[in-house]
N, C-alpha and C positions, 0 to 999 in steps of 0.2 A: 354764025349767029346761034344755031342750035347748040353747038358745043359750049359757047359762053353761057347760054341760058341754063343748060344742064349743070354747068359748074357753079353758077350762082345758086341754083336750087339745092345742090349738094352742100354748099357753104351754109345756106339758110337752115337746112335740116340739121347740120352739125351744131349750129348755134342753138337751135331749139332743144336738141338733145342735151347740150351742156347746161342750158337753163333748167331743164327738167332734173338733171343730176344734182344741180346746186339746190333746187327746191327740196328734193328728197333728202339731201344731206342736212339742210336746215331743219326740216320736219323731224328727222331722226334725232338731231341734237336737242331740239326743243323737248321731244318726248322723253329723251334720256334725262335731261335736266329736271323736267317735271316729276319723273319717277323718283329721282334722287331727293328732290325737295320733299315729296310726300313721305319718303322713308325717314328723312331727318325729322320731320314734324311728328311722325308716329313714334319715333324713338324718344323725342323730347316729351311727348305726351305720356309715354309709358314710364319714363324716368320720374316724372312729376306725380304719377299716380301712386296711391297707397297700396295698390295691388298690381302684380305683374300679369302678363297674358296667361290665360288658362289653356293649358295644352291637353288635348284628348288623344288617347292612344288605344286602339283596339287590335288585338291579334286576330286577324281574319281567318287564320288557319285553324283556330280553335273553335270556330262557330259550329255548333251542333244543334240541329232542329230549330234553327232560328233564334237561339239563345247565345248571348256572348257577354263578356264583361269589359266595360270601358274604364280606363284609368284616367283620372283628371288630376293634373298637378299644377300648382301655382305658388307664388311667394307673396307673403304679406309683409310690407315694409313698416318699420317703426312699430313693431308689435308690442303691446302692453303685456305684462307678465300674467295678468288674470283675464286675458281676452278669451272669448269663445268664438271659434271659427266654424261656420256652418255652410254646407253646400246644399243648394236647392235645385231640384230638377223636375221637369214635367214632360210628358210625351204628347206629340200631336197638338190637338186643340183643347187639351185638358186645361182647366183653369186652376186646379189645385196642384200645388207643388209638394213633392216629397222632400223631406229634410234629412240630412245625414251629417253628424258631427265629423269634422275633418281630423285626420291624424297628422300630427306635426312631426317633421323630420328635423334636419339641421338648418340653421340660419333662416328660420321663418318659412321653410318649405312645407307645404301641406299637400295631402293626397287623399283621394277617396276612390273607391271602386264601386261602380254602378252597374247593375245588370241591365242590359239593353236588349230590345226586341229587334231582330233583323229578319227581313224577308230574304231568304236564301233563294237565289235565282238570278236571272239576267236583269240588268237595268234597261228597261224598255222605253225608248223614246219614240214618239209618233209625230210626224210632220204631215199636215194636211193642206191641200190646196183645193177646197171644195168650190162648187159653183154657187151662185147667189141664192138659189132656192133652197140650199141646204144650210143657210147661215144659222138658223136656229139650232140645227144639229151640231154645228161647229161650236157654238157658244156653250151648249150643254156638255159637249165633250171636253172643252177647255176647263169648265167648272169641275168636272169629274177628275181630270188630271190634277187640278189644283188641290182638290181634296185629298187625293192619293199622296201627293207630294207633302202636304201638311201632316198627314198621319205618320209619315216616316221621318219626322224631325224631333229633336229633343232640345228643349230650352233649359238654360241653367244660369245661376248666378251665385255669388258668395256674399255672406254677411259676416261682419266682425263686430262683436259687442263687448263692451267693458264698462262696468258701472252703469250709468244712465245713457251712455253713448252707443249708437248703432250706426255702422257704416254699411251701405249696401252697394255692391258693384253693379255694373251694367248687365242686362240680360243678353246672353249670347244664344245663338241658334245654330245647331249643326244638323245637316241632313244625313240620314243613315242609309239611304238607298244604295249607295255604292259599296257598303260593307259586305253584302251578300253576293257580290258579283265575281268573287275571286275565281270560282269554278265555271261560271256561266257567261262571263263577259258582258258586253253591251249589245243590245239589239236596237237598230234604227229602222223604222218603217216609214216610207214615204208613200202617200196616197195622192195621186194626181187625178183630179176630176176634169173631164171635158164636157161637151154638150150631151152626149149619150153614152160615153165610154169612160173608163178609168183604168189607170195603170197602178200596179203595186210593186214597190221595190223594198226588199228586206236585206239589211246588211248586218252581218255578225262580226263584231269586233271582239277579239280576245284580249284579256288584260295581261296574260302571261302564256308561256309556251305550254304549260300543263293544263290549261283550261279545256273543258269539253267544247266540242264544235257542233253546230247545227247540221244534222244529217238530212232532215226532211222538213218541209214547211208546207202548210195547207191553208187555203182561204175558205172559210165557212161563210156562206151568204144567207142572211136572214131577211124576211119581210116581217117587221115587228118581232114576234117571238117564234114565227114559223120558219123552220129550216128549209131553204130551197135547194141546197146542194153544196158541194165543196169542190174546189179545184186545187191541184197540186201546183205549188210555186216552184218553178224549176231553177236549179242552180245555173248561174251564168258562166259558161265555159270559156268566155273570152278572157277571164282573169285566170291567173296562174293557180291551178287547183292545188299546188303544193304549198301555197302560202297559208301557213297554219294560223296566222294572226287575223285573217279577214276572209269572209266569204260573202258572195253576192247572190241574191235570188231575185228573179223577175217574173211578173205575170202581167201581160199587156192586153189592151183592148178587150176589157170585160164590160158587159152591158150593165148600164145603170137601170134602176127601177125605183118606184115610189116606196117610201118608208123602209129604206134600205139600211141594214146593219151588217157590218163586216167584222169578222173575228179571225185572227190568225193563230194557228197552232203550230208550234215548233217541236221537233223531236231531236234531242241531243244524242251524242255518240255514246253516252252512258245509259241511255234509255229514259232520261228525264224529259218530261213534257211540260210546256207552259203555254197558256193562252192569253190573248190580249184583244180587247175590242178596239179596233183602230178607226172605225167610222160608224 
């Protein structure tokens, strides 16, 4: 009886696995078809539009002192011979747009070169899991991150005018934060709050093999504006130290206190230092 019972249980488990595989296959097919339909619709929309997609290209290896040059290219369809094509752009939350006459190439192709401001350094992402009594601090920090994100964006659109007619394209937004990360990669900080303790995890992701790596990391603890002290965030030796594309740092079981502010400072292999308020 036990043998028969186990056999039936095995059969039932196999049937459930088959059903699960079929469901996953259906979901995968539906997602693939949905993606294909979206691509087709976007292609139709672009074909029917009077202007093509605007492509932006920045040579990140030529960025010096936070200054770079972005090249924008697009095509205007059914262009009138006396048309004026103008590129408009603005940084961050600025409401006034700068205008540049576009240079025409072949077959209605247009191009402009725009100086862009780039923050040279790591792209630093912060994930927080605070307790309820720090909810206001969480909200304020999210607003600050939102403001920093907005300041590193560029908005742009194209207008074409001929005679009394003016066509205006959609406003596009590009985030420029990633442009300055070529040498310093991406940093991710996780702050986990408990009842009276918190843990900090710092991950250093490199974008290429030639990127500098974080050699040292420190946590500075403040009460309002008063510095209480600092602790070294140690590298996690359980991960392969020869992995040049990623490094992990941990600091566990640190005491919480009232009006707490936390700042992390990292030191890269080239001597470059960066700081970030993480809580």
